[in-house]
C-alpha positions as CSV (number, residue, x, y, z in Angstrom):
1,Y,9.7,-42.5,-69.5
2,V,7.7,-44.7,-71.7
3,S,7.6,-44.4,-75.5
4,T,4.3,-43.7,-77.2
5,D,4.1,-47.2,-78.8
6,A,4.9,-49.0,-75.5
7,L,2.6,-51.3,-73.6
8,V,2.4,-51.1,-69.8
9,L,0.9,-54.0,-67.8
10,G,-0.1,-53.6,-64.2
11,F,-0.4,-56.6,-61.8
12,A,-2.3,-56.9,-58.5
13,F,-1.6,-59.8,-56.2
14,H,-3.5,-61.0,-53.2
15,H,-1.3,-61.9,-50.2
16,L,-3.3,-65.1,-49.7
17,V,-1.9,-66.4,-53.0
18,M,1.8,-65.3,-52.8
19,D,4.4,-63.3,-51.0
20,G,6.8,-60.8,-52.4
21,S,9.4,-63.4,-53.4
22,S,6.9,-65.4,-55.4
23,M,5.6,-62.2,-57.0
24,A,9.1,-61.3,-58.1
25,S,9.6,-64.9,-59.5
26,F,6.3,-64.7,-61.4
27,L,7.2,-61.3,-63.0
28,Q,10.7,-62.6,-64.0
29,Y,9.3,-65.7,-65.7
30,F,6.4,-63.7,-67.2
31,A,9.0,-61.4,-68.8
32,K,11.1,-64.3,-69.9
33,I,8.1,-65.9,-71.7
34,L,7.3,-62.7,-73.4
35,R,10.8,-62.6,-74.8
36,D,10.8,-66.3,-75.7
37,P,7.5,-68.1,-75.7
38,S,9.3,-71.5,-75.9
39,A,11.2,-70.8,-72.7
40,P,10.6,-73.5,-70.0
41,V,8.5,-72.6,-67.0
42,P,9.3,-74.1,-63.6
43,T,6.6,-76.5,-62.3
44,P,5.7,-74.3,-59.2
45,V,4.8,-71.5,-61.6
46,S,3.2,-73.5,-64.3
47,Q,0.7,-74.9,-61.8
48,K,-2.3,-72.5,-61.3
49,P,-3.0,-71.9,-57.6
50,S,-6.4,-73.2,-56.6
51,L,-8.6,-71.2,-54.3
52,D,-10.2,-74.4,-53.2
53,D,-7.0,-75.2,-51.3
54,L,-7.4,-72.1,-49.2
55,L,-9.2,-72.6,-45.9
56,L,-11.2,-69.4,-46.0
57,P,-14.1,-68.8,-43.6
58,D,-17.7,-68.2,-45.0
59,D,-19.1,-64.7,-45.1
60,E,-21.0,-65.0,-41.8
61,T,-17.9,-66.3,-39.9
62,F,-15.7,-63.6,-41.5
63,Q,-18.1,-60.8,-40.5
64,Q,-18.1,-62.1,-36.9
65,L,-14.3,-62.3,-36.8
66,F,-14.0,-58.8,-38.2
67,A,-16.4,-57.5,-35.6
68,E,-14.5,-59.1,-32.8
69,Q,-11.2,-57.6,-34.1
70,Q,-12.8,-54.2,-34.2
71,Q,-13.4,-54.3,-30.4
72,R,-9.9,-55.6,-29.7
73,L,-7.5,-53.8,-32.0
74,P,-6.2,-50.5,-30.8
75,V,-6.0,-47.3,-32.9
76,F,-3.0,-45.1,-32.2
77,D,-3.1,-41.4,-32.4
78,F,0.5,-40.1,-33.1
79,S,-0.3,-36.4,-32.7
80,P,1.0,-34.6,-29.5
81,G,-1.1,-35.6,-26.6
82,G,-2.6,-38.5,-28.4
83,G,-2.7,-42.0,-27.2
84,K,-4.3,-45.4,-27.7
85,H,-8.0,-45.7,-28.4
86,S,-10.3,-48.6,-29.2
87,I,-12.1,-48.4,-32.6
88,G,-15.5,-47.9,-30.8
89,Q,-14.3,-44.7,-29.1
90,A,-13.8,-41.2,-30.5
91,K,-11.9,-41.3,-33.7
92,P,-8.3,-40.0,-33.3
93,Q,-6.6,-37.6,-35.7
94,P,-5.6,-39.3,-39.0
95,N,-2.1,-40.6,-39.3
96,R,0.1,-39.2,-42.0
97,C,1.8,-41.2,-44.7
98,V,5.2,-40.0,-45.9
99,I,7.2,-41.3,-48.8
100,L,10.9,-41.3,-48.1
101,R,13.3,-41.1,-51.0
102,F,16.9,-42.1,-50.7
103,S,19.3,-41.6,-53.7
104,N,21.7,-44.4,-54.6
105,H,24.6,-42.0,-53.8
106,A,23.2,-41.3,-50.3
107,V,22.6,-44.9,-49.5
108,K,26.1,-45.9,-50.6
109,A,27.7,-43.1,-48.6
110,V,25.8,-44.1,-45.4
111,H,26.5,-47.8,-46.0
112,D,30.2,-47.2,-46.5
113,S,30.4,-45.0,-43.4
114,V,28.7,-47.6,-41.2
115,Q,31.0,-50.5,-42.2
116,V,33.7,-51.6,-39.9
117,P,37.0,-51.4,-41.7
118,G,37.9,-54.7,-43.3
119,S,34.5,-56.2,-43.1
120,R,31.0,-55.7,-44.4
121,T,28.8,-56.8,-41.6
122,V,25.5,-55.0,-42.5
123,S,23.7,-54.5,-45.7
124,A,22.5,-51.2,-47.2
125,L,18.9,-52.2,-46.5
126,D,20.0,-52.7,-42.8
127,C,21.2,-49.1,-42.7
128,I,17.9,-47.8,-44.1
129,R,15.9,-49.9,-41.6
130,A,18.1,-48.6,-38.8
131,L,17.7,-44.9,-39.9
132,I,13.9,-45.3,-39.8
133,W,14.0,-47.2,-36.5
134,M,16.1,-44.5,-34.9
135,A,14.1,-41.6,-36.3
136,I,10.8,-43.0,-35.0
137,T,12.3,-43.8,-31.6
138,R,13.9,-40.3,-31.3
139,A,10.5,-38.7,-32.3
140,R,8.7,-40.7,-29.7
141,L,11.3,-39.8,-27.1
142,D,10.9,-36.1,-27.9
143,L,7.1,-36.4,-27.5
144,G,7.5,-38.1,-24.1
145,R,6.0,-41.3,-25.4
146,L,9.1,-43.3,-24.5
147,Q,11.6,-43.2,-21.7
148,G,15.3,-44.0,-22.1
149,V,14.8,-47.4,-20.4
150,T,11.7,-48.3,-22.5
151,T,12.2,-51.3,-24.8
152,T,11.7,-50.6,-28.5
153,K,11.5,-53.2,-31.2
154,F,12.0,-53.3,-35.0
155,A,10.2,-56.2,-36.8
156,T,11.1,-57.4,-40.2
157,V,10.6,-60.6,-42.3
158,V,13.0,-63.0,-43.7
159,D,12.7,-65.2,-46.8
160,P,13.6,-68.7,-45.4
161,R,13.4,-70.6,-48.7
162,R,17.1,-71.4,-48.8
163,L,17.4,-71.9,-45.1
164,L,15.2,-75.0,-44.8
165,Y,16.6,-78.5,-44.3
166,V,15.2,-79.2,-47.8
167,P,15.8,-75.8,-49.6
168,L,12.9,-74.6,-51.7
169,P,14.3,-71.7,-53.7
170,D,11.4,-71.8,-56.3
171,Y,8.6,-72.4,-53.8
172,F,5.5,-70.4,-55.1
173,G,3.2,-69.2,-52.4
174,N,3.7,-67.7,-48.9
175,L,6.8,-68.5,-47.0
176,F,8.4,-66.1,-44.6
177,A,9.7,-65.8,-41.0
178,A,9.3,-62.9,-38.7
179,T,12.2,-61.6,-36.7
180,V,12.6,-58.8,-34.2
181,A,15.5,-56.6,-33.1
182,T,15.3,-55.2,-29.6
183,S,16.9,-52.3,-27.8
184,T,16.2,-49.7,-25.1
185,A,15.3,-46.3,-26.5
186,G,18.3,-44.7,-24.7
187,S,20.7,-47.2,-26.1
188,L,19.4,-46.9,-29.6
189,V,19.6,-43.1,-30.0
190,G,21.3,-41.9,-26.8
191,D,22.5,-38.4,-26.1
192,R,25.5,-36.7,-27.7
193,P,28.5,-36.2,-25.4
194,D,29.4,-32.7,-24.2
195,D,33.0,-33.1,-25.2
196,G,32.2,-33.1,-28.9
197,K,33.6,-36.5,-29.5
198,F,30.7,-37.9,-31.3
199,D,30.7,-40.4,-34.2
200,P,27.4,-39.7,-36.1
201,Y,27.5,-43.3,-37.5
202,Q,28.3,-45.2,-34.4
203,Q,24.7,-45.4,-33.2
204,L,23.5,-46.2,-36.7
205,R,26.1,-48.9,-36.9
206,H,24.8,-50.3,-33.6
207,A,21.1,-50.2,-34.7
208,A,22.0,-51.8,-38.1
209,S,24.0,-54.5,-36.4
210,L,21.0,-55.4,-34.1
211,I,18.8,-55.8,-37.2
212,R,21.4,-57.9,-39.0
213,Q,21.8,-60.1,-35.9
214,A,18.1,-60.7,-35.7
215,I,18.0,-61.6,-39.4
216,Q,20.9,-64.0,-39.0
217,A,19.2,-65.6,-36.0
218,V,16.6,-67.1,-38.4
219,D,17.9,-70.6,-39.2
220,Q,16.5,-74.0,-40.1
221,D,14.8,-74.4,-36.7
């Protein structure tokens, strides 16, 4: 809740200028300056980004590139019986957007249950990523979109600022590396055994470990 005499500021950032890490740094320093105008500002933040440094195509070239992408990029219809369409074909049913809410208590409970005793090999965020990956894979299996031997992937990005040969923790701009965890659909979600000996967190631990391994594979090279 916000008091009646409070001031709320909203910020909009274009991804051409900065990534999420830079946005967080900007907001932290902005709040710091509001509290203390004499506070020093790091050089990367004090330098105003110049749009002249961005290699952007002119309007005509941009429209041509956009038209080419329209012909190439597929549109997926996730409803039962749907499939892949090109943008020029009949419009598929609209996809649905769902906001997932996880309480701190629920996230901590799942995270603690997934951990191997004596070690903390995956993060809480790894567990949330794994839950989503498994849920989507299971739904696609139930709809017949995937087979047990089908390869499924989970892509995420890593902030490599501190991983470079010359670390750049305060770099302001776009700097990220993509990484992909891979598994077969059957291995990721599997079937519950008939004998009832089923660990509900074993598969989640496996999926979270695959994501953590993919993240840790991002190094200086």
